[in-house]
N, CA, C and O atoms as a Maestro MAE file, in Angstrom:
{
 s_m_m2io_version
 :::
 2.0.0
}

f_m_ct {
 s_m_title
 :::
 protein
 m_atom[240] {
  # First column is atom index #
  i_m_mmod_type
  r_m_x_coord
  r_m_y_coord
  r_m_z_coord
  i_m_residue_number
  s_m_chain_name
  s_m_pdb_residue_name
  s_m_pdb_atom_name
  i_m_atomic_number
  :::
  1 25 15.251 9.473 -1.078 1 A "MET " " N  " 7
  2 3 15.295 8.030 -1.323 1 A "MET " " CA " 6
  3 2 15.092 7.303 0.003 1 A "MET " " C  " 6
  4 15 15.958 7.321 0.877 1 A "MET " " O  " 8
  5 25 13.947 6.670 0.134 2 A "GLU " " N  " 7
  6 3 13.601 5.951 1.354 2 A "GLU " " CA " 6
  7 2 13.728 4.457 1.129 2 A "GLU " " C  " 6
  8 15 13.233 3.924 0.135 2 A "GLU " " O  " 8
  9 25 14.403 3.775 2.070 3 A "ASP " " N  " 7
  10 3 14.557 2.321 1.997 3 A "ASP " " CA " 6
  11 2 13.322 1.677 2.614 3 A "ASP " " C  " 6
  12 15 13.180 1.655 3.837 3 A "ASP " " O  " 8
  13 25 12.427 1.153 1.775 4 A "LEU " " N  " 7
  14 3 11.168 0.590 2.231 4 A "LEU " " CA " 6
  15 2 11.329 -0.753 2.938 4 A "LEU " " C  " 6
  16 15 10.380 -1.245 3.549 4 A "LEU " " O  " 8
  17 25 12.511 -1.350 2.865 5 A "ASN " " N  " 7
  18 3 12.749 -2.674 3.436 5 A "ASN " " CA " 6
  19 2 13.862 -2.670 4.480 5 A "ASN " " C  " 6
  20 15 14.521 -3.690 4.685 5 A "ASN " " O  " 8
  21 25 14.076 -1.538 5.136 6 A "ALA " " N  " 7
  22 3 15.190 -1.396 6.080 6 A "ALA " " CA " 6
  23 2 15.136 -2.417 7.218 6 A "ALA " " C  " 6
  24 15 16.181 -2.809 7.739 6 A "ALA " " O  " 8
  25 25 13.936 -2.854 7.611 7 A "ILE " " N  " 7
  26 3 13.821 -3.778 8.747 7 A "ILE " " CA " 6
  27 2 14.134 -5.226 8.382 7 A "ILE " " C  " 6
  28 15 14.272 -6.067 9.270 7 A "ILE " " O  " 8
  29 25 14.246 -5.529 7.091 8 A "LEU " " N  " 7
  30 3 14.453 -6.916 6.671 8 A "LEU " " CA " 6
  31 2 15.883 -7.363 6.913 8 A "LEU " " C  " 6
  32 15 16.834 -6.619 6.676 8 A "LEU " " O  " 8
  33 25 16.017 -8.592 7.389 9 A "SER " " N  " 7
  34 3 17.341 -9.167 7.615 9 A "SER " " CA " 6
  35 2 17.374 -10.586 7.040 9 A "SER " " C  " 6
  36 15 16.325 -11.191 6.820 9 A "SER " " O  " 8
  37 25 18.572 -11.115 6.797 10 A "PRO " " N  " 7
  38 3 18.692 -12.457 6.229 10 A "PRO " " CA " 6
  39 2 17.919 -13.488 7.052 10 A "PRO " " C  " 6
  40 15 17.955 -13.492 8.282 10 A "PRO " " O  " 8
  41 25 17.224 -14.357 6.329 11 A "GLY " " N  " 7
  42 3 16.440 -15.408 6.955 11 A "GLY " " CA " 6
  43 2 14.963 -15.095 7.061 11 A "GLY " " C  " 6
  44 15 14.144 -16.005 7.192 11 A "GLY " " O  " 8
  45 25 14.605 -13.799 7.006 12 A "MET " " N  " 7
  46 3 13.189 -13.428 7.101 12 A "MET " " CA " 6
  47 2 12.438 -13.884 5.856 12 A "MET " " C  " 6
  48 15 13.002 -13.928 4.763 12 A "MET " " O  " 8
  49 25 11.170 -14.221 6.026 13 A "ARG " " N  " 7
  50 3 10.296 -14.619 4.920 13 A "ARG " " CA " 6
  51 2 9.495 -13.406 4.456 13 A "ARG " " C  " 6
  52 15 9.033 -12.608 5.272 13 A "ARG " " O  " 8
  53 25 9.334 -13.272 3.135 14 A "VAL " " N  " 7
  54 3 8.641 -12.122 2.556 14 A "VAL " " CA " 6
  55 2 7.818 -12.538 1.345 14 A "VAL " " C  " 6
  56 15 7.966 -13.637 0.812 14 A "VAL " " O  " 8
  57 25 6.946 -11.627 0.929 15 A "ARG " " N  " 7
  58 3 6.215 -11.746 -0.336 15 A "ARG " " CA " 6
  59 2 6.401 -10.451 -1.104 15 A "ARG " " C  " 6
  60 15 6.551 -9.386 -0.505 15 A "ARG " " O  " 8
  61 25 6.392 -10.538 -2.423 16 A "HIS " " N  " 7
  62 3 6.461 -9.358 -3.288 16 A "HIS " " CA " 6
  63 2 5.025 -8.926 -3.564 16 A "HIS " " C  " 6
  64 15 4.242 -9.723 -4.080 16 A "HIS " " O  " 8
  65 25 4.650 -7.667 -3.231 17 A "PRO " " N  " 7
  66 3 3.258 -7.251 -3.381 17 A "PRO " " CA " 6
  67 2 2.754 -7.242 -4.824 17 A "PRO " " C  " 6
  68 15 1.555 -7.392 -5.055 17 A "PRO " " O  " 8
  69 25 3.636 -7.072 -5.781 18 A "GLY " " N  " 7
  70 3 3.222 -7.026 -7.181 18 A "GLY " " CA " 6
  71 2 3.357 -8.338 -7.915 18 A "GLY " " C  " 6
  72 15 2.982 -8.442 -9.083 18 A "GLY " " O  " 8
  73 25 3.894 -9.349 -7.236 19 A "GLN " " N  " 7
  74 3 4.124 -10.651 -7.876 19 A "GLN " " CA " 6
  75 2 3.688 -11.786 -6.954 19 A "GLN " " C  " 6
  76 15 4.530 -12.572 -6.520 19 A "GLN " " O  " 8
  77 25 2.407 -11.895 -6.646 20 A "PRO " " N  " 7
  78 3 1.964 -12.944 -5.723 20 A "PRO " " CA " 6
  79 2 2.252 -14.365 -6.219 20 A "PRO " " C  " 6
  80 15 2.375 -15.291 -5.417 20 A "PRO " " O  " 8
  81 25 2.360 -14.535 -7.534 21 A "ASP " " N  " 7
  82 3 2.648 -15.862 -8.092 21 A "ASP " " CA " 6
  83 2 4.081 -16.317 -7.821 21 A "ASP " " C  " 6
  84 15 4.408 -17.480 -8.056 21 A "ASP " " O  " 8
  85 25 4.943 -15.419 -7.330 22 A "TRP " " N  " 7
  86 3 6.315 -15.798 -6.986 22 A "TRP " " CA " 6
  87 2 6.365 -16.631 -5.719 22 A "TRP " " C  " 6
  88 15 7.361 -17.310 -5.469 22 A "TRP " " O  " 8
  89 25 5.314 -16.594 -4.918 23 A "GLY " " N  " 7
  90 3 5.286 -17.349 -3.667 23 A "GLY " " CA " 6
  91 2 6.082 -16.661 -2.574 23 A "GLY " " C  " 6
  92 15 6.395 -15.473 -2.662 23 A "GLY " " O  " 8
  93 25 6.399 -17.419 -1.556 24 A "THR " " N  " 7
  94 3 7.146 -16.916 -0.406 24 A "THR " " CA " 6
  95 2 8.633 -16.893 -0.734 24 A "THR " " C  " 6
  96 15 9.154 -17.799 -1.385 24 A "THR " " O  " 8
  97 25 9.303 -15.844 -0.273 25 A "GLY " " N  " 7
  98 3 10.735 -15.740 -0.474 25 A "GLY " " CA " 6
  99 2 11.468 -15.610 0.846 25 A "GLY " " C  " 6
  100 15 10.891 -15.211 1.858 25 A "GLY " " O  " 8
  101 25 12.757 -15.953 0.822 26 A "GLN " " N  " 7
  102 3 13.593 -15.798 2.010 26 A "GLN " " CA " 6
  103 2 14.681 -14.782 1.699 26 A "GLN " " C  " 6
  104 15 15.389 -14.904 0.700 26 A "GLN " " O  " 8
  105 25 14.809 -13.777 2.563 27 A "VAL " " N  " 7
  106 3 15.816 -12.731 2.379 27 A "VAL " " CA " 6
  107 2 17.205 -13.345 2.522 27 A "VAL " " C  " 6
  108 15 17.492 -14.036 3.499 27 A "VAL " " O  " 8
  109 25 18.065 -13.085 1.532 28 A "GLN " " N  " 7
  110 3 19.438 -13.565 1.552 28 A "GLN " " CA " 6
  111 2 20.383 -12.469 2.049 28 A "GLN " " C  " 6
  112 15 21.321 -12.737 2.800 28 A "GLN " " O  " 8
  113 25 20.116 -11.211 1.611 29 A "SER " " N  " 7
  114 3 20.926 -10.077 2.056 29 A "SER " " CA " 6
  115 2 20.144 -8.785 1.873 29 A "SER " " C  " 6
  116 15 19.183 -8.732 1.106 29 A "SER " " O  " 8
  117 25 20.568 -7.738 2.590 30 A "ASN " " N  " 7
  118 3 19.947 -6.424 2.508 30 A "ASN " " CA " 6
  119 2 21.044 -5.389 2.664 30 A "ASN " " C  " 6
  120 15 21.420 -5.034 3.781 30 A "ASN " " O  " 8
  121 25 21.560 -4.902 1.532 31 A "VAL " " N  " 7
  122 3 22.701 -3.992 1.526 31 A "VAL " " CA " 6
  123 2 22.427 -2.812 0.601 31 A "VAL " " C  " 6
  124 15 22.089 -3.000 -0.568 31 A "VAL " " O  " 8
  125 25 22.571 -1.601 1.123 32 A "SER " " N  " 7
  126 3 22.454 -0.374 0.324 32 A "SER " " CA " 6
  127 2 21.178 -0.347 -0.521 32 A "SER " " C  " 6
  128 15 21.234 -0.129 -1.732 32 A "SER " " O  " 8
  129 25 20.040 -0.567 0.118 33 A "ALA " " N  " 7
  130 3 18.730 -0.511 -0.539 33 A "ALA " " CA " 6
  131 2 18.559 -1.569 -1.629 33 A "ALA " " C  " 6
  132 15 17.721 -1.411 -2.516 33 A "ALA " " O  " 8
  133 25 19.338 -2.635 -1.571 34 A "ARG " " N  " 7
  134 3 19.181 -3.759 -2.479 34 A "ARG " " CA " 6
  135 2 18.987 -5.018 -1.644 34 A "ARG " " C  " 6
  136 15 19.851 -5.412 -0.860 34 A "ARG " " O  " 8
  137 25 17.823 -5.635 -1.837 35 A "VAL " " N  " 7
  138 3 17.497 -6.841 -1.075 35 A "VAL " " CA " 6
  139 2 17.500 -8.033 -2.026 35 A "VAL " " C  " 6
  140 15 16.769 -8.053 -3.016 35 A "VAL " " O  " 8
  141 25 18.324 -9.018 -1.716 36 A "THR " " N  " 7
  142 3 18.345 -10.250 -2.500 36 A "THR " " CA " 6
  143 2 17.435 -11.252 -1.805 36 A "THR " " C  " 6
  144 15 17.608 -11.557 -0.625 36 A "THR " " O  " 8
  145 25 16.461 -11.759 -2.558 37 A "VAL " " N  " 7
  146 3 15.467 -12.689 -2.012 37 A "VAL " " CA " 6
  147 2 15.447 -13.939 -2.872 37 A "VAL " " C  " 6
  148 15 15.439 -13.861 -4.101 37 A "VAL " " O  " 8
  149 25 15.441 -15.086 -2.222 38 A "ASN " " N  " 7
  150 3 15.313 -16.357 -2.924 38 A "ASN " " CA " 6
  151 2 13.843 -16.774 -2.837 38 A "ASN " " C  " 6
  152 15 13.373 -17.223 -1.791 38 A "ASN " " O  " 8
  153 25 13.123 -16.614 -3.963 39 A "PHE " " N  " 7
  154 3 11.712 -16.977 -4.010 39 A "PHE " " CA " 6
  155 2 11.566 -18.438 -4.384 39 A "PHE " " C  " 6
  156 15 12.257 -18.938 -5.273 39 A "PHE " " O  " 8
  157 25 10.680 -19.102 -3.713 40 A "ARG " " N  " 7
  158 3 10.447 -20.541 -3.899 40 A "ARG " " CA " 6
  159 2 10.168 -20.892 -5.358 40 A "ARG " " C  " 6
  160 15 10.652 -21.905 -5.863 40 A "ARG " " O  " 8
  161 25 9.380 -20.046 -6.036 41 A "ASP " " N  " 7
  162 3 8.927 -20.408 -7.382 41 A "ASP " " CA " 6
  163 2 9.704 -19.774 -8.529 41 A "ASP " " C  " 6
  164 15 9.508 -20.164 -9.680 41 A "ASP " " O  " 8
  165 25 10.594 -18.795 -8.248 42 A "VAL " " N  " 7
  166 3 11.335 -18.152 -9.343 42 A "VAL " " CA " 6
  167 2 12.835 -18.046 -9.113 42 A "VAL " " C  " 6
  168 15 13.565 -17.675 -10.032 42 A "VAL " " O  " 8
  169 25 13.313 -18.358 -7.920 43 A "GLY " " N  " 7
  170 3 14.740 -18.276 -7.637 43 A "GLY " " CA " 6
  171 2 15.139 -16.920 -7.066 43 A "GLY " " C  " 6
  172 15 14.301 -16.189 -6.539 43 A "GLY " " O  " 8
  173 25 16.432 -16.587 -7.175 44 A "LYS " " N  " 7
  174 3 16.957 -15.358 -6.577 44 A "LYS " " CA " 6
  175 2 16.604 -14.130 -7.406 44 A "LYS " " C  " 6
  176 15 16.739 -14.113 -8.629 44 A "LYS " " O  " 8
  177 25 16.141 -13.093 -6.686 45 A "VAL " " N  " 7
  178 3 15.759 -11.832 -7.314 45 A "VAL " " CA " 6
  179 2 16.330 -10.707 -6.456 45 A "VAL " " C  " 6
  180 15 16.258 -10.763 -5.228 45 A "VAL " " O  " 8
  181 25 16.902 -9.676 -7.104 46 A "VAL " " N  " 7
  182 3 17.383 -8.500 -6.389 46 A "VAL " " CA " 6
  183 2 16.314 -7.421 -6.492 46 A "VAL " " C  " 6
  184 15 15.891 -7.053 -7.588 46 A "VAL " " O  " 8
  185 25 15.881 -6.915 -5.336 47 A "ILE " " N  " 7
  186 3 14.806 -5.928 -5.243 47 A "ILE " " CA " 6
  187 2 15.395 -4.569 -4.880 47 A "ILE " " C  " 6
  188 15 16.208 -4.472 -3.960 47 A "ILE " " O  " 8
  189 25 14.993 -3.521 -5.593 48 A "ASP " " N  " 7
  190 3 15.372 -2.151 -5.274 48 A "ASP " " CA " 6
  191 2 14.431 -1.642 -4.190 48 A "ASP " " C  " 6
  192 15 13.247 -1.425 -4.449 48 A "ASP " " O  " 8
  193 25 14.948 -1.449 -2.976 49 A "SER " " N  " 7
  194 3 14.124 -1.058 -1.832 49 A "SER " " CA " 6
  195 2 13.551 0.343 -1.930 49 A "SER " " C  " 6
  196 15 12.663 0.699 -1.156 49 A "SER " " O  " 8
  197 25 14.033 1.135 -2.854 50 A "THR " " N  " 7
  198 3 13.459 2.474 -3.014 50 A "THR " " CA " 6
  199 2 12.214 2.435 -3.887 50 A "THR " " C  " 6
  200 15 11.493 3.427 -3.990 50 A "THR " " O  " 8
  201 25 11.962 1.294 -4.513 51 A "ARG " " N  " 7
  202 3 10.824 1.171 -5.434 51 A "ARG " " CA " 6
  203 2 9.763 0.166 -4.990 51 A "ARG " " C  " 6
  204 15 8.583 0.327 -5.301 51 A "ARG " " O  " 8
  205 25 10.182 -0.870 -4.264 52 A "VAL " " N  " 7
  206 3 9.254 -1.937 -3.874 52 A "VAL " " CA " 6
  207 2 9.370 -2.206 -2.373 52 A "VAL " " C  " 6
  208 15 10.464 -2.432 -1.856 52 A "VAL " " O  " 8
  209 25 8.239 -2.181 -1.687 53 A "GLY " " N  " 7
  210 3 8.186 -2.547 -0.279 53 A "GLY " " CA " 6
  211 2 7.715 -3.983 -0.141 53 A "GLY " " C  " 6
  212 15 6.543 -4.282 -0.371 53 A "GLY " " O  " 8
  213 25 8.624 -4.873 0.234 54 A "LEU " " N  " 7
  214 3 8.281 -6.276 0.415 54 A "LEU " " CA " 6
  215 2 7.405 -6.444 1.652 54 A "LEU " " C  " 6
  216 15 7.464 -5.635 2.577 54 A "LEU " " O  " 8
  217 25 6.596 -7.493 1.662 55 A "ILE " " N  " 7
  218 3 5.691 -7.757 2.775 55 A "ILE " " CA " 6
  219 2 6.313 -8.825 3.671 55 A "ILE " " C  " 6
  220 15 6.423 -9.983 3.268 55 A "ILE " " O  " 8
  221 25 6.726 -8.440 4.900 56 A "PRO " " N  " 7
  222 3 7.304 -9.451 5.804 56 A "PRO " " CA " 6
  223 2 6.231 -10.421 6.300 56 A "PRO " " C  " 6
  224 15 5.096 -10.026 6.569 56 A "PRO " " O  " 8
  225 25 6.604 -11.681 6.416 57 A "LEU " " N  " 7
  226 3 5.690 -12.726 6.900 57 A "LEU " " CA " 6
  227 2 6.203 -13.210 8.248 57 A "LEU " " C  " 6
  228 15 7.311 -13.737 8.348 57 A "LEU " " O  " 8
  229 25 5.403 -13.032 9.268 58 A "PHE " " N  " 7
  230 3 5.824 -13.413 10.612 58 A "PHE " " CA " 6
  231 2 5.185 -14.707 11.086 58 A "PHE " " C  " 6
  232 15 5.589 -15.256 12.110 58 A "PHE " " O  " 8
  233 25 4.196 -15.199 10.359 59 A "ASP " " N  " 7
  234 3 3.472 -16.386 10.798 59 A "ASP " " CA " 6
  235 2 3.728 -17.620 9.953 59 A "ASP " " C  " 6
  236 15 3.004 -18.607 10.080 59 A "ASP " " O  " 8
  237 25 4.739 -17.592 9.092 60 A "GLU " " N  " 7
  238 3 5.035 -18.768 8.262 60 A "GLU " " CA " 6
  239 2 6.308 -19.418 8.718 60 A "GLU " " C  " 6
  240 15 6.727 -20.424 8.145 60 A "GLU " " O  " 8
  :::
 }
 m_bond[239] {
  # First column is bond index #
  i_m_from
  i_m_to
  i_m_order
  :::
  1 1 2 1
  2 2 3 1
  3 3 4 2
  4 3 5 1
  5 5 6 1
  6 6 7 1
  7 7 8 2
  8 7 9 1
  9 9 10 1
  10 10 11 1
  11 11 12 2
  12 11 13 1
  13 13 14 1
  14 14 15 1
  15 15 16 2
  16 15 17 1
  17 17 18 1
  18 18 19 1
  19 19 20 2
  20 19 21 1
  21 21 22 1
  22 22 23 1
  23 23 24 2
  24 23 25 1
  25 25 26 1
  26 26 27 1
  27 27 28 2
  28 27 29 1
  29 29 30 1
  30 30 31 1
  31 31 32 2
  32 31 33 1
  33 33 34 1
  34 34 35 1
  35 35 36 2
  36 35 37 1
  37 37 38 1
  38 38 39 1
  39 39 40 2
  40 39 41 1
  41 41 42 1
  42 42 43 1
  43 43 44 2
  44 43 45 1
  45 45 46 1
  46 46 47 1
  47 47 48 2
  48 47 49 1
  49 49 50 1
  50 50 51 1
  51 51 52 2
  52 51 53 1
  53 53 54 1
  54 54 55 1
  55 55 56 2
  56 55 57 1
  57 57 58 1
  58 58 59 1
  59 59 60 2
  60 59 61 1
  61 61 62 1
  62 62 63 1
  63 63 64 2
  64 63 65 1
  65 65 66 1
  66 66 67 1
  67 67 68 2
  68 67 69 1
  69 69 70 1
  70 70 71 1
  71 71 72 2
  72 71 73 1
  73 73 74 1
  74 74 75 1
  75 75 76 2
  76 75 77 1
  77 77 78 1
  78 78 79 1
  79 79 80 2
  80 79 81 1
  81 81 82 1
  82 82 83 1
  83 83 84 2
  84 83 85 1
  85 85 86 1
  86 86 87 1
  87 87 88 2
  88 87 89 1
  89 89 90 1
  90 90 91 1
  91 91 92 2
  92 91 93 1
  93 93 94 1
  94 94 95 1
  95 95 96 2
  96 95 97 1
  97 97 98 1
  98 98 99 1
  99 99 100 2
  100 99 101 1
  101 101 102 1
  102 102 103 1
  103 103 104 2
  104 103 105 1
  105 105 106 1
  106 106 107 1
  107 107 108 2
  108 107 109 1
  109 109 110 1
  110 110 111 1
  111 111 112 2
  112 111 113 1
  113 113 114 1
  114 114 115 1
  115 115 116 2
  116 115 117 1
  117 117 118 1
  118 118 119 1
  119 119 120 2
  120 119 121 1
  121 121 122 1
  122 122 123 1
  123 123 124 2
  124 123 125 1
  125 125 126 1
  126 126 127 1
  127 127 128 2
  128 127 129 1
  129 129 130 1
  130 130 131 1
  131 131 132 2
  132 131 133 1
  133 133 134 1
  134 134 135 1
  135 135 136 2
  136 135 137 1
  137 137 138 1
  138 138 139 1
  139 139 140 2
  140 139 141 1
  141 141 142 1
  142 142 143 1
  143 143 144 2
  144 143 145 1
  145 145 146 1
  146 146 147 1
  147 147 148 2
  148 147 149 1
  149 149 150 1
  150 150 151 1
  151 151 152 2
  152 151 153 1
  153 153 154 1
  154 154 155 1
  155 155 156 2
  156 155 157 1
  157 157 158 1
  158 158 159 1
  159 159 160 2
  160 159 161 1
  161 161 162 1
  162 162 163 1
  163 163 164 2
  164 163 165 1
  165 165 166 1
  166 166 167 1
  167 167 168 2
  168 167 169 1
  169 169 170 1
  170 170 171 1
  171 171 172 2
  172 171 173 1
  173 173 174 1
  174 174 175 1
  175 175 176 2
  176 175 177 1
  177 177 178 1
  178 178 179 1
  179 179 180 2
  180 179 181 1
  181 181 182 1
  182 182 183 1
  183 183 184 2
  184 183 185 1
  185 185 186 1
  186 186 187 1
  187 187 188 2
  188 187 189 1
  189 189 190 1
  190 190 191 1
  191 191 192 2
  192 191 193 1
  193 193 194 1
  194 194 195 1
  195 195 196 2
  196 195 197 1
  197 197 198 1
  198 198 199 1
  199 199 200 2
  200 199 201 1
  201 201 202 1
  202 202 203 1
  203 203 204 2
  204 203 205 1
  205 205 206 1
  206 206 207 1
  207 207 208 2
  208 207 209 1
  209 209 210 1
  210 210 211 1
  211 211 212 2
  212 211 213 1
  213 213 214 1
  214 214 215 1
  215 215 216 2
  216 215 217 1
  217 217 218 1
  218 218 219 1
  219 219 220 2
  220 219 221 1
  221 221 222 1
  222 222 223 1
  223 223 224 2
  224 223 225 1
  225 225 226 1
  226 226 227 1
  227 227 228 2
  228 227 229 1
  229 229 230 1
  230 230 231 1
  231 231 232 2
  232 231 233 1
  233 233 234 1
  234 234 235 1
  235 235 236 2
  236 235 237 1
  237 237 238 1
  238 238 239 1
  239 239 240 2
  :::
 }
}
């Protein structure tokens, strides 16, 4: 079980690779391979880091 989002920390901006219509999200927490992200267009979503690798955004 590999945590694909281990580098993410609260406040970082991300995108979900399989849901581009969700827009940009902000990481709220990253605990035990569960990342809570507040997406601009859909609200808070909990992501399983063993299944989905979020895309960090460094230029937004």
